[in-house]
C-alpha positions in Angstrom: -0.8 -48.9 30.9 -1.4 -51.4 33.2 -0.6 -54.3 31.0 3.3 -52.7 30.8 2.9 -52.5 34.4 1.3 -56.8 34.6 4.2 -57.6 32.5 7.3 -56.2 34.3 6.4 -57.2 37.0 5.6 -60.9 35.8 9.2 -61.2 34.1 10.7 -59.1 37.4 9.7 -62.2 39.6 11.1 -65.2 36.5 14.0 -63.2 36.5 14.1 -63.5 40.5 14.1 -67.1 40.3 17.2 -68.0 37.0 20.0 -68.1 39.1 22.0 -68.6 36.3 21.0 -65.6 34.3 21.2 -63.8 37.7 24.9 -64.6 37.4 25.4 -63.9 33.7 24.5 -60.2 35.0 26.1 -59.6 38.3 29.6 -60.6 36.1 28.6 -57.2 34.0 31.7 -55.1 34.9 30.3 -51.4 37.4 26.5 -52.0 37.0 25.8 -56.2 36.7 24.7 -56.3 40.3 23.2 -52.9 40.7 20.7 -54.4 38.0 20.6 -58.2 39.8 19.0 -56.4 42.4 16.1 -53.7 40.8 15.7 -57.2 38.9 14.9 -59.5 41.2 14.5 -57.2 44.4 10.8 -56.5 42.5 9.9 -59.9 42.4 10.9 -61.3 45.7 9.0 -57.9 46.9 6.2 -59.2 44.9 6.3 -63.0 45.7 6.5 -61.3 49.5 2.5 -59.8 49.0 1.2 -62.9 47.1 2.0 -63.9 50.4 1.4 -61.7 52.8 -2.4 -61.8 50.4 -2.9 -65.5 51.2 -1.9 -65.4 54.5 -4.6 -62.7 55.3 -7.4 -64.4 53.7 -6.1 -68.0 55.8 -6.1 -66.1 58.7 -10.4 -65.0 58.3 -10.9 -68.2 56.8 -9.8 -69.8 60.2 -11.4 -67.0 62.2 -14.7 -67.6 60.7 -14.2 -71.2 61.9 -13.4 -70.0 65.2 -9.4 -70.3 65.0 -7.7 -67.8 66.2 -4.7 -66.9 64.6 -1.7 -63.5 65.1 0.6 -62.3 62.2 
């Protein structure tokens, strides 16, 4: 199950970067924009969580070196 979740997350992240494919999905009558939101939203969320994790690690390393940063 974990492998499936990882594969779906990776696919969603890749989808959010594919502008042409997203535009084509949005042209599907009635459901296209909803599908695009579902697919791209998860990818954006994953990217945000990665950025947040990176900033937390950076903050820890800077604090170890006596620098302060607030997030």
